[in-house]
C-alpha positions in Angstrom: 0.2 0.2 -0.1 1.4 3.4 -0.6 2.2 6.0 1.8 -0.9 8.3 0.5 -3.3 5.0 0.8 -1.6 4.5 4.3 -2.5 8.7 5.1 -5.9 8.2 3.7 -6.4 5.4 6.0 -4.8 7.1 9.0 -7.4 9.6 8.6 -10.1 7.6 8.3 -9.5 5.2 11.1 -9.1 8.4 13.4 -11.9 10.0 12.3 -10.5 13.2 11.2 -12.2 15.6 9.1 -11.1 16.1 5.9 -10.9 17.2 2.4 -8.6 16.6 -0.5 -8.2 18.5 -3.6 -6.4 17.2 -6.7 -3.9 19.4 -8.5 -0.8 19.4 -10.9 2.4 18.2 -9.2 4.1 20.6 -7.3 7.0 21.0 -4.7 6.9 24.4 -3.5 3.7 25.8 -1.4 3.3 28.8 -3.7 3.3 26.6 -6.8 0.7 24.4 -4.6 -1.3 27.2 -3.8 -1.6 28.4 -7.2 -2.3 25.1 -8.5 -5.1 24.3 -6.2 -6.6 27.8 -6.1 -6.3 28.0 -2.3 -5.0 31.0 0.2 -1.0 30.8 0.5 -1.6 31.8 4.3 -3.8 28.9 4.7 -1.4 26.1 3.1 1.5 24.8 5.4 4.5 24.3 5.0 5.3 21.2 7.1 9.1 21.5 7.8 10.9 18.4 9.2 13.6 19.5 11.3 15.7 18.4 13.8 17.3 19.7 17.1 21.1 19.8 17.9 20.6 16.6 20.1 19.3 14.7 16.8 15.5 14.6 17.8 13.2 14.8 14.9 10.4 17.8 15.1 8.1 19.1 12.8 7.7 22.8 12.4 4.2 23.9 10.6 4.1 27.5 9.4 1.7 29.3 6.7 3.1 28.9 3.4 3.6 32.7 2.9 6.1 32.9 5.9 9.5 31.9 6.8 10.2 29.8 9.7 12.3 31.3 12.7 14.6 28.3 13.8 15.5 30.5 17.1 12.2 31.1 17.8 11.5 27.3 17.3 14.4 26.2 19.2 13.3 28.3 22.0 9.5 26.8 21.8 11.3 23.5 21.6 13.6 24.2 24.7 16.4 23.1 22.4 19.8 24.9 21.7 19.4 25.0 18.1 17.0 23.3 15.6 17.9 23.2 11.9 15.8 22.1 8.7 16.8 18.6 7.6 17.7 18.2 3.7 14.9 16.9 1.3 15.6 13.4 1.0 16.2 13.2 5.1 13.1 14.6 5.7 10.8 11.9 3.2 13.1 9.2 5.2 11.8 10.7 8.5 8.2 11.9 7.7 7.2 8.6 5.2 6.4 11.7 2.5 7.9 13.5 -0.3 8.6 16.8 0.0 5.3 18.9 -1.4 3.5 16.2 -0.1 3.9 16.3 3.4 1.2 16.2 5.6 0.4 18.1 9.0 -0.6 14.5 10.7 0.3 10.8 10.3 4.0 10.7 10.2 6.1 7.7 9.9 8.2 8.7 12.9 6.5 10.2 15.7 7.8 13.7 16.2 7.6 16.7 18.5 5.6 19.5 16.4 4.9 23.1 17.1 2.5 24.8 15.4 2.7 28.6 14.2 0.4 30.5 16.2 -0.6 32.5 12.7 -2.6 29.6 12.1 -5.2 29.7 15.0 -7.1 32.2 13.0 -7.8 29.6 10.6 -10.4 27.1 11.1 -9.2 24.9 8.5 -5.6 24.8 7.1 -4.4 23.2 3.9 -1.3 20.8 3.3 0.4 18.2 1.7 -1.9 15.4 1.2 0.5 12.6 0.8 1.4 13.1 -2.4 2.8 15.7 -4.7 -0.3 16.0 -6.8 -2.9 16.2 -3.7 -3.7 19.0 -0.7 -5.7 17.9 2.0 -7.9 20.4 4.0 -7.6 19.6 7.9 -9.3 21.4 11.2 -6.6 23.2 12.5 -7.7 21.8 16.1 -7.0 18.3 14.7 -3.7 19.4 13.4 -2.8 20.4 16.8 -4.8 17.6 18.8 -3.2 14.4 16.9 0.5 15.9 17.1 0.1 16.8 20.8 1.4 20.1 19.3 2.9 23.3 20.9 1.6 26.4 19.4 4.2 29.0 19.7 5.5 32.1 17.2 8.0 30.5 14.7 7.6 32.4 11.6 8.1 35.7 10.3 7.1 37.6 7.1 
């Protein structure tokens, strides 16, 4: 079974409200927003990262913002946090960059959600593959990741 199929099964098994949107295959958040016709501010970047201690973490920020790694480190009570390369991100999350969802990862990670996303009832994220997005309730993204909410983005 493909990882995308496993993701759909994960959503159904956990009774997580969702809505898939087909789009052209993209990697970058801005291209995905244009392709799917969604607001870039509501489309999340799901950034697989790691602390100096080697702990894997996921940072979720609006698509039109930059992650503030110092703020993320503070939120995680870590010395430093760095983004991992694309190939390593896929190995950790189980999904290709551009298709990484906000929930249901191969590796359990601590998650920090940018407080800016709390403005929205729902957000969009990678749908398990590069040719679809999924809309999820913001409260579910926080709940199913046991995520911390903090200001971790800049404009």
